[in-house]
N, C-alpha and C positions, 0 to 999 in steps of 0.2 A: 706186449702187443697181442691183439687177438690173432688167431690162426689165419683168418681171412680178412684182408683189408678192404673196406668199402665194398662189400658184396651187394648184389641186387636182390630184391625181395623175391621169395618163392611162393608166397601165399598172400591173399588179400582177405582181411578180416573186417567185417562190418561192425560198427558200434551203433546200436539201435536202442530205441526205447521212447518212453513218453517225454514230452517237452519238459525241460528244466529238471531232469533227473540226474544230470551231470555227465552226459556223454562226452562233450568237448573237453571238460575238465579231466576226465579219465584219460582221454587221448593225450592231453598235455602232460599228465603225470607219467605216462609211458614213454613219450617221445620228446618232450620238451617243446612241442610245437602247438600253438594255439590255432586251430584250424578255421575259426570264424574270423576271417581276415577282412571282410568287406564292411564298409562303413554302415550300411543298412543293418547288417547282422549285429555289429557292435552297439548300435543305437537301441536295437530291440532285445539285445541279450539273448539271441536265439540263432540257431543255425538255419539258414535259408537255402544255401547251396550245399552240394556235397563237399565235404572237407576231406583233404588228403594229408596223410603224414606217414612216415615210416621209421622203423627203429630196428636195431639189432639186439638180440638177446644173448647174454653171456652167462656162464656159470662160474662162480668163485669156488675154488677148491678148499678155501679156508673157512667157509661159512656153511651153516646147515640150512637145508630147505625149510621154508620157501625163500628165506633171505639170501640164499646163494644165487638166486636168479635175478639178474639185474639188466638194465638197459644202458648203463654207462660203465665201461670197463674200469674206469678209475675208482669205482665204488668198492672194489675188492680190497683195497689197501696196498701198501707198498710191497708186502712180502708174498703177494699172491699173483699167479699168472692166470688171467681170466681165459676161460675156454669158450670159444665161439660156438653158438648153438644154431641160430638161424636168423634171417632177416625177414621182416614182415611189413606189409602195407596195411594201413587202416583207412576205412571209408567211414567218415563221420556223417551219419544220415540225420536229417532233420526230424524232430519228433512231433511238430505241430500238425494238427489234423488237416489243415488246408494244404500241407506240403507232402501228403502221402504219396503223390505221384513221383516226387523227387526221391523219396526213400525207396520206392519200388525200382526206379531206374538204377539207383545205386546198388540195390540188392542183386541185380543181374551180374555185378562184378565181384560178388563176395564168394569166397570158398568156405568161410566159417563166420561165426558171429559171436559178439559179446552183447548180451541184452542187459542194459543198465536199468535197475529198478531201485528207486529211492526208498529208504527205510522210513521216511517221515510221512509217507502217504499210503493209504490202503492199496492193496494189490488185488486184481490188476486194474490199472488205469486204462482208459479207452485206447490210447495209442500203444500201450504195452501189448494189449490183446491183438491189436491190428498188426503191429510189427511182427509179433511171433507167428501169426497166421501167414503173413507174407513170406517169412522164412520157410515155413512148411510148404507153401505152394511152390516156391522156387527150388525146393529140394535141397535146402541147406541143412545138413544133418549134424554138423559139428557146432555145438552151442555151449557157451559158458554164461552163467548169470553172475553179474556183479551187483551185489546188494550194497548200494552206495549210501552215503550220508549217515553212516552208523554213528558218527560223532555228534549228531544234533538231536538225538532222542535217547531216552533212558534204555538200559539194557533190556528191560521187559518188553518195551515197544519193538526193539530190534528182533527179539525172539518171536513176538506176535507176527511181525511182518514176514519173518522167515517162514513161519507156518502158512501164511497166506500165499507166499510164493510157491511153496511146495504143493499146496492144494491146487493152485492155478495150473502148474505144470503137469499135474496128473491128467488133465484133459487135453494135453498136447503130446506130440511125439518126443518131447524133451523132458520127460518125467525123471530121467536119470542124470540130467545136466547138473554139474556141480554148482553150488551157490556159494560165492566167495564174498564175505563181508569186507568192505573197503571204505576208506575215506579218501576219495580222489583229491579233494582240496588239500588235505594234509599228507598225501602220498602214503597213507597207512595201508599196509598189506598189499601194496602194488607188486611186491615180489611174488605173491601167490598168483596174481593174474599172469605175470610173466612166466611162471612155472607151468600154469595151465596151458598157455599158448605153446610152450616148448614141448610139453609132454602129450597133450591131447589133440592139438590141431595138426592134421597130416595133410601134406600136399596131395591134391588129386592127381590122377594120372593125366599127363599132358599129351596133346597131339601136336607133334612138331613136323611131321612129314607131309603136310598138306599146305596149299597156298594160305598165307597168313590172313587172318581176320581180326580186326580190332574194333571194339565198340567204343565210340567217342562219348564221353560224359561231360567234358568241358572243352572249351576252346578259347584262346586268348590272343590278344595283341600285347606282347611283352615290351614293346617300345615305349619309353617314357615320353611324355609331352615335351616337345622342343628338340627331339632327337634329330640330328642333321640327316638329310636324305641318304647320304652315302654310308651312314652308320645304321640304317634301319635293317632289321632282320625280319625274316618271314614269319608267318603265323604259326602258332603252336596249338596242337590238339592233345588232350589228355584223356586217358581211359584205361582199358584193359585189353590186352591181346588174349583172345580165347582159343586160338589155334595157330600153328605155324610159327614162323620167325621173321621178324622185320629187321633189316640191317641198314646202317648208314649207307647212302648211295642208291638205295632201292627206289625204283619208280613205283608209286602206289596210286590207287584211285580212291576217291571218296564219293559215296552215293548216299542219298539222292543228289546231293550237290547244291548248286546255286539256283534260287528261284528267279526265273526270267519271265517278264510279261511283255508280249508283243501283240499289238493290235487287239488288246483285250483278252488274249489267251495266255494262260500261265503254263509254263513247263519248267522242268528241273534239268539243269545241265550238269552232268557229273564232272568232278574236278580230278585232274591228274597233276601230280607234283612229285618232287624228289625229297627223300628223307635226308636232312642235313645234320641232324643231331638227335640223340636219344638220351633221355635223362630220367633217372629214378631219384626223385628228391635232389640231393646234392651229389649224386653219383652219376658220372658220365659213363655211357656204355656204347659199345659198337653194335649191339643187338638188343632187340626186345622180344621176350618170350612170354607165354602164359605164366601167371603167378603173382605179379605185382602190378601196381598202378604206375603208369609210365607217361611221360610227356614226349611227344614227337615233334621236333622242329622241322619245318618244311620251307619250301620256296614260295608258298602261297602269299598273295597280297594280304597283309595283316588285317585289312578291313574286312576280309571274308571270315576271319576267325574271332574277331573281337566280340565281347559280350555274349559268349557262348552260342554264337550263330550256328555252329556246326554240331552242337550237342544233340545226341540222338542219332547221328549219322554213323555210317560204317566205313572204315578204312581197310584197305587190304590189297592183295595182289590180283585177286579175281573176285570182286564183290558182285553178288547177285543183283539183277536189276530191281529197282524199287517197284512196288505195286500199290494200287489203291483198293483192289478187291481181294479180300482175305476170307478164307473158310476156316472156321475154328471148331474143333471138337471140345465142348466145354462142360463144366460142372458148376452148378450154383452152390454157394455155401449155405449151411443150415441157418446161420444167423448173420446179420449185418455186423461186421466188426468195426470198431471205432466209435460207434454211437453209444451214448449213455444207456439207452434202453435197448436191450437185445431183442430183436425181432427178425422174422424171416424176410429175406430180400424180395422185392417185387419181381414178378415174372417179366422176363424180357419180351418186348413186342416189336413187330416190324415198324419202322419209322422212328424208333426211339434212339436218342443220342447217347453214346457211351464213350468212355475214355479207356483206351487200351494202352497197356505198358508192354512193349515188345523190346526186349533188350534194354537199351538206354533211351529208347524213343517213346515219347508220349504222343499217342495218335488219337485225335478226336475222330469219331466215326459214327455212321448211322447204320442201324441194323436193317438189312434188306430182307432177310428171311431167317426164321428161327424155328427150331423144333425143340424137343425136350433135351437134346444133347448135341445139336449142331446149329451153328449160326453162320450166316454170311453177312459181312459188313463192307461198307465202302468208306474209306478214310478220306478226310478232307484234303490231306497232303500225302504224297507217296511215302512209303516206308519200306526199308529193306527187311525182309523176313527170311531169317536163316532156317535151315532144315529143322523141323520139329521144335521150333521156338516156343517156349512157354509164354503164355499171354495172361496178364492180370487184367481183370475186367472190373471197371468202376462205373457206378451209376449214380446219378444225382438223387440223393434222398434227403428231403427237407433242406434243400439248398446247399448240400455238401456232397462232394464226390466221395463215395463210400465203396470200399472193396466188397464186391458181391459174388465174385466167382473167378474161375481161372480156366485155362484151356491150353490146347496145343494147336498151333497154326499148321494148316495142311496146304 
């Protein structure tokens, strides 16, 4: 048996990259979980929502690296005692260009990232470039490259693609990131990915001594249709704790809360509820801390949490009040990333509509005032802005939301 039974994750790892490069298949190879669970995703064979999964990594003392690093302790064989290394969460982010906002929301929960690049397509593809730039903007400096689908092209094509990846990385902060060839479909060289996670990805320093703050990325009604009223359970929210500690029995608040319209006027009413359960995948816990993706069971009416109604909101012990007016110290990117043709982004103008990604919130806003390095915006709906929050700025270019800049909210 492993030294630690059913531990909770201590680090969140994003799995990002261009559409159809094998992100969800890689997560399944590592965890056994297929994160595209929704019928719409299955029909389209693409990730639409953020997917979550977690696994523990073990080391076999009877095998040589990288095969000694496994995610199933039974793989060591009968005569080996597997050594527990760490438990991690995965955030499976969508790769399609129209879902860039979803990817950026998920990136705010990531401590490290695996960039999946398919060997059977030229590198970089548009969303490969866009996702790598997003990681850079959000300050994620722990990155590993998984060169996937090496089983579907000849060896010389794999080597050509490897050189393209190396050349692409030279223009990014990740020029020294390891490139690991894999076949996620056939689970080939997955041990090398597990070894990289174990050896290279370090848990950031955590802040536990302050009031807890959790960014909500998903929210659910987990009651099945036809459940008897006395058997109903409260709504569930999922995401990442970024500071402090939440315990079962705690009273917490959620802001901005519920949208209420009275006599033609709209306001948001914060929610207050009790934490009744804390769950990391299949692991029940008495507490939630920074490091992994967690589901918090509450006493909220499940109609308030169904269909991701609370996604983008903030839960905690002392959540700042939401605002509509935000000042941002910003920088424009040299090129629009994600588009096929690399060109300079248009200058921002007063009255222009932009999409801001602040934590897990997607906020549509109108620019009120703009200079070369500062802008003031008014959001359509209130959003919680934490101290020195990083903001991704997207503008509509040729009918698509494109990442054009980033900033710090003040």
